[in-house]
N, C-alpha and C positions, 0 to 999 in steps of 0.2 A: 527311475529307480527300478530300471530294469534287475538291477545284482541283488535287490533288494525282494524282488519278487523272484528270482532265481533262486536265492537264499531258502526262499519260502519255500518253496516247491524240494527244496532238496532235503529240509529239514522234514517235510513230511512223507515223503520216501523212505526216510530214515526210520519215521516212527512205525511207519506203515511195517517194516520191513522188521521190526522188534517185533511189534504187536502181533505180526503172522508166524513168529518162530514161537513166542508166549502161548498163544490160541493152538497151533500146532502138537506145543507139548502136554496142555491140560485137555484137550478136546477128547481123548480117547478114558480119560478119566470121568467126563463131563458125561459121556455117550454111555460109561459104565453106568452112574445115576441114575441117569434117563432111562433104561431100559431094566433096571433091578430095583424099581419103587418109584422112581422119578419123584411128582411131588408129595407122594405122600412121603417118601424118603426123606426127601429134602425138609418139608415141615418136623419131622420126627426128628431129626439130626438139631434142628435148629431149638426145640422144646426142650431135646435133652442135653444140648450144650449150655443153656439158660438153667437150667434144672442143677447140673451138676457145678455151675458157676456158681449158684446160689448157695448149695450145699457147702462148696468149697473142701480144701483139701489139696494134696500136691497134683501134679499133670497127670501123675500116673492113674490116680484114683479116680478123676476126675472123667479121665479117656475111658475109665473101665466103666465108668455108673452111665456116661454118656453110652457107651457101648451095646451095653447091657438094655437099657431103655430104649432105644433103638429096634434091636433085635423083636424084643417084646411086642413091640406095635406094629413090625414087618409082621412076624408072627401071627400075631391076634387078627391081622388084616389077608392071613392067607401069601402074604406076599416073599417068595425065596429068600433066604438071608445070601447074601453075598457079601462077604466082609471086603475088598477093598473099594465096592462100592459104599458100603456101610463108613469105614473109615476117609474117606474122601469127603463125603457128604459131612461128615463131622468134624474133616480141619475146615473144610466151606465154611460150616455154621459156626467156629472160631475167630476164623479169619473176619467173618460177616459182624460179631459181636464186638469183636476188638476194633474195627472199621468205626461202628454207630457209637460206640464208647468215647471213642478218639473227638469223632464229629458232635457228640453232645456236649464233651468235656470242653472243648475249643470254645462253642457254643456259648458256653454256662460262664467262662471266664470274662473276667470285668476287663473291662476296656482298659485299654493303657494309659496311664497317665501321662499328660501331656510333659513333653521337655521343652525345658526353657533356655534360650542359649544362653550362653556366661560370658558378660559384657566386660 
C-alpha cells in the first residue's frame, strides 16, 4: 500500500502549504492584535460583538456599536487605540461567534429520520 501512503503524504504536504500561506497572510494582523491590547482587546471585542448582535441592527450599526465599546474598554484601561487591531479583533470575534452558532445549531438539530428502502 505504498501508493496510499505516498498519496497521503502528498495530501499532507498540500495542506501544509495552504495552511502556511493562510497563516502568513493573517500573521501580521494577529501580531497587531497581540501588541495593541492582546487578551484585553480580544475579550473586549468578543463581548462587544455579542452585545451588538443582541442589540440588533444592520451590519454597519453593529460594527459601530462594537467598535465604540471596544474603544471605551481600551481607553478605560489606558491601552492605546489602534484601529486596525480593533477592526481585526472585531472581525475575529464575529467569525468566532458565527462558528459557535453554527456548531450549536448543528448540535441541536434533530437527528435525521432513517430512510427506508423502497421495495
